VEXTORKE-110632 format. One line per 8 residues: number of its first residue (from 1); for each residue x negated, y, z of N, C-alpha, C. Coordinates in pm, whole numbers, plus 32768, in hexadecimal, padded with zeros to 4 digits. Atoms other than C-alpha are relative to their C-alpha. Example, Ala and Ser with C-alpha at 12.3 -4.5 7.8 and 13.67 -1.06 7.14 Angstrom:
2
1) 7FA7/7F89/8000/7B32/7E3E/830C/7FA6/8078/8000  8052/7F89/7FFA/7AA9/7F96/82CA/804D/806D/8049
END
This chain:
68
1) 7FA4/7F72/8005/8001/7FFB/7FF1/7FBB/8093/8000  804C/7F54/8020/7F73/8179/7FCC/8012/8035/8050  7FFC/7F93/7F94/7F23/823E/80EE/8028/8064/7FC1  7FDF/7F95/800D/7FED/8370/80A7/7FAE/8089/8043  803A/7F88/7F86/7F70/83FF/81DE/7F67/802E/7FDA  8093/7FBD/8027/7DF4/83E5/8178/7FEF/8054/7FA2  800A/7FA4/809C/7E35/8450/800A/8030/80AD/7FF6  7FA2/7F7A/802E/7F19/8591/8054/8003/8054/809F
9) 7FE4/7FB5/7F70/7F01/8607/81C4/7FC0/8087/7FF5  804A/7F85/7FFF/7DD5/86F7/818F/8050/8060/7FD0  7FD7/7FD2/804B/7E9F/878E/808A/8075/8074/8045  7FC9/7FB9/7FB8/7F96/8801/8176/7FCC/8045/807C  803D/7F78/7F7F/7EB7/88DF/8277/7F7E/8037/7FDE  805D/7FA2/803D/7DC3/895D/8179/8026/8010/7FA2  7FF8/7FB7/807B/7D91/8A23/804D/8018/7FBB/7F9D  8031/803B/8063/7D6C/88DD/7F77/80AC/8006/7FCC
17) 7F7D/7FFB/8066/7E96/88CD/7E6A/7FD4/7FC3/7F8D  8001/8013/80A3/7EFF/8864/7D32/7FF5/802C/7F99  7FFB/7F8A/8077/7EC4/891A/7BEC/8070/7F93/7FB2  7FB8/8023/80A4/7FE8/88E1/7AF7/8020/809C/7FB8  8004/7F93/8043/7FDD/89AB/79FD/7FC9/8088/803B  8026/7F88/7FE5/7F02/8A84/7A5A/8004/8066/807B  7FF4/7FBC/7F6E/7F6F/8ACE/7BAB/7FFA/7FBA/8078  8033/8037/7F82/7F23/8A96/7CCB/8086/7FE2/8078
25) 7F94/803D/7F8B/801D/89AC/7DA8/7FF3/7FB7/8086  8038/803D/7F8E/8008/895A/7EF6/8078/7F95/803C  7FB6/8054/8011/80AB/8819/7F71/8040/8034/808C  7FDF/7FF0/7FA8/8199/8856/805B/805C/7F4F/805F  7FF8/805B/7FFB/821A/86F0/807D/7FF0/7F87/7FD7  8002/8050/8073/8203/8586/801A/8038/7FA5/805C  7FB8/8038/7FE0/82B2/8454/804E/8023/7F7E/7FB6  7FE1/8085/8084/831F/82E6/7FE6/80B1/8025/7F89
33) 7F7E/7FE7/8047/8443/82AD/7EF1/8016/7F93/7FFB  7FB8/809D/8022/84FE/8162/7EF4/80C2/8001/7FC2  7F96/802E/8054/8630/80AA/7E89/808D/8005/805E  7FA5/8044/7F94/86EC/807E/7FF7/7FC6/7F7E/801B  8046/8086/7FEA/85FA/7F1F/7FEE/7F70/7FF2/7FF3  80B4/800F/8031/84BA/7F58/7F4A/7FDB/80A9/7FE5  805B/7F8A/8027/83BE/8063/7F26/7FB6/8010/7F87  801F/7FFF/8087/8383/80A5/7DD0/7FB3/8080/7FD3
41) 8060/7FAD/8037/82C0/81E1/7DDD/8005/808A/807B  8015/7F97/7F8A/826B/8344/7E85/802D/807B/7FB8  7FF1/7F81/8041/82A5/849D/7E41/7F9D/8074/8044  8059/7F88/7FAB/81D0/85CD/7E87/803F/80AA/7FC9  7FF6/7F4E/8035/8276/8754/7EB3/7F88/8023/800C  8075/7F88/8036/81DD/887A/7E32/804A/8095/803B  7FDA/7F90/801F/8241/89D6/7E79/80B1/801A/7F9E  7F89/7FF6/8056/82FF/89BA/7D34/8018/7F8B/7F63
49) 7FCA/8084/803A/82F3/884C/7CBC/8016/7F76/804D  7FF9/80A9/7FC5/8353/86D1/7D19/7FF3/7FAA/7F9E  803E/8083/8089/8271/85D5/7C6B/8008/7F8A/8038  7FF6/8054/8002/82AC/84A2/7C7E/7FA7/7F95/7FC4  8065/808D/8058/81C2/834C/7C51/8048/7F65/8051  7FE6/80B6/7F90/81F3/81D7/7C99/7FA0/7FBE/800E  8064/8069/7FB8/813A/80E7/7D32/7F8F/7FEC/7FCD  80A3/802D/804C/8010/80BC/7C2C/7FD0/80CC/800A
57) 8020/7FAF/8004/7FE6/824E/7C7F/7FBC/8062/7F5F  7FCA/7FBF/80A7/805F/82D3/7B1B/8061/8065/8024  7FA5/7F75/802E/810F/8415/7AFC/8071/7FCE/7F9F  7FB6/8018/8068/823B/83B1/7A79/807F/8058/7FFE  7FD0/7FAD/800D/82FB/84ED/7AAD/8008/80B1/802C  8014/7FA2/7FA4/82F6/8656/7B03/8083/8055/7FC8  7F5E/7FB6/8000/8455/8729/7B3F/7FD2/8084/805B  7FF6/7FA0/7FD1/844B/889B/7B77/8044/8006/807B
65) 7FBE/7FDD/7F94/84C6/88FB/7CE2/8077/8076/7FBD  7F67/7F6F/8050/85F2/89E3/7C59/802A/8034/8099  7FEE/8004/7F5A/8650/8ACA/7DAF/7F9C/8026/806B  8059/802A/7F9F/853A/8AAA/7E60/7FAB/80A2/802D
END
């Protein structure tokens, strides 16, 4: 299993950021995605985007967060 805390916790408490379209996006949350019985991936929330990954750590979608 992927250790999300090891991978993303430092983004929550430092100036580290994801660069999306040339813009520094600070991570504000991350967690697991599931269907009620199985974990099938995880997400990372930034100021303006929700990035979804599968368990092979491949980005499967990037959604702009509206109204944030």
